[in-house]
C-alpha positions in Angstrom: 93.8 106.9 122.9 95.2 104.8 125.7 99.7 105.9 126.1 100.6 101.7 125.0 97.9 101.7 122.5 100.1 105.1 121.1 103.2 103.8 121.6 101.9 100.8 119.4 100.8 102.2 116.9 103.5 104.3 116.5 106.3 101.7 116.9 104.0 99.6 114.1 104.2 102.5 112.0 108.1 102.6 112.1 108.0 98.7 111.3 106.0 99.5 108.0 107.5 102.6 106.5 111.1 101.4 105.9 109.6 98.9 104.5 107.1 100.5 101.8 109.9 103.2 101.6 112.3 100.2 100.3 110.0 99.2 97.6 109.2 96.1 98.3 106.5 94.7 96.3 103.5 93.0 97.4 102.3 89.7 95.6 99.5 91.3 94.1 101.4 94.3 93.0 103.9 92.2 91.4 101.1 90.3 89.3 99.1 93.5 88.3 102.9 94.2 87.1 103.3 91.8 84.9 99.6 92.0 83.8 99.7 95.6 82.7 102.9 95.7 82.1 103.3 98.9 84.7 101.1 100.9 81.8 98.8 98.6 79.3 100.3 95.3 78.3 98.3 93.5 75.1 97.9 89.6 75.1 97.1 87.4 72.7 95.0 84.7 72.8 95.1 83.9 69.2 96.9 86.1 66.6 94.5 88.2 64.2 95.0 87.0 60.9 93.8 90.1 58.8 92.4 90.5 55.3 94.5 93.9 53.2 92.7 96.5 52.2 90.0 96.8 55.0 90.6 97.6 58.9 88.4 96.1 61.0 88.1 92.7 58.2 90.0 89.5 59.7 89.5 85.6 59.5 90.3 85.1 63.3 92.0 86.4 66.2 91.9 87.8 69.9 93.6 89.7 72.4 93.0 91.4 75.7 94.7 94.9 76.6 94.8 94.9 80.6 95.3 98.5 81.8 96.3 100.3 85.3 92.8 101.8 85.0 91.9 98.4 85.8 90.0 97.9 82.3 90.7 95.3 79.4 89.9 95.7 76.0 89.4 92.9 73.9 89.2 92.4 70.1 87.8 89.4 68.9 87.6 88.5 65.2 83.8 87.6 65.0 81.7 87.3 61.4 85.0 88.2 59.6 85.3 91.8 61.7 87.3 92.6 64.5 85.0 93.6 67.5 86.4 95.5 70.2 84.5 95.6 73.6 86.0 96.7 76.8 85.4 95.6 80.3 86.2 96.2 83.8 89.0 93.8 85.5 89.7 92.9 89.5 92.3 90.7 90.6 92.0 89.3 94.1 94.3 86.9 96.0 92.6 83.6 97.4 93.7 82.6 101.4 96.0 80.0 99.6 97.7 82.7 97.6 95.9 82.1 94.4 95.7 84.6 91.8 91.5 85.0 91.1 90.6 87.1 88.0 87.6 88.7 87.3 86.6 90.2 83.4 83.6 92.1 83.7 81.4 89.2 85.4 83.5 86.1 84.7 86.0 84.9 87.2 89.5 82.8 86.4 92.0 81.4 88.3 94.8 82.8 86.4 98.4 81.9 86.6 101.3 83.7 85.1 104.5 82.0 84.1 107.1 82.2 81.0 108.1 79.3 79.0 111.8 80.4 77.1 111.6 84.2 76.3 107.5 84.4 76.0 105.3 85.2 79.1 102.1 83.4 79.6 98.9 84.2 81.3 96.6 80.9 81.9 92.8 82.2 82.5 91.0 78.6 84.2 87.1 78.6 84.4 85.8 75.8 86.1 82.2 74.7 85.8 79.8 75.9 89.3 77.7 73.0 88.5 80.6 71.0 87.3 83.8 70.8 89.0 85.2 68.5 86.5 84.6 70.6 83.5 87.4 73.5 83.0 88.3 75.6 80.1 92.0 77.0 79.8 92.7 79.6 77.4 96.4 80.5 77.0 97.4 84.0 76.4 101.2 85.3 76.0 103.2 88.4 75.4 106.2 88.4 73.8 108.5 91.6 73.8 109.8 92.6 71.1 
């Protein structure tokens, strides 16, 4: 390695280390932290209406539990039973700064925002064949 290249590399590392050590959080990490709560966080699309007396009996409900190990557990009320599935999730930031969240094989444009004391996560899926057709799913996280 030439001396000038080595000096450039050392100078770059010298500039980078204090920023990382100072705890600067990247936009990517900020989104992951909000999504997972630093460990895991449950987002509610539709509150569960469960029957008394049975653990898995329900009328309606859907929730997503995002974990830092890049898994998401989805619970849905299907045919009056709570069905649990687990998927991998992946987050990418587009060149325009949009967060693209992939859950299993489905990719959504994700937007995190707050209204009053409630954090919201909008998952938007656009049809590849009909760009004018979009489906929005708004999930909420409420701190208790």
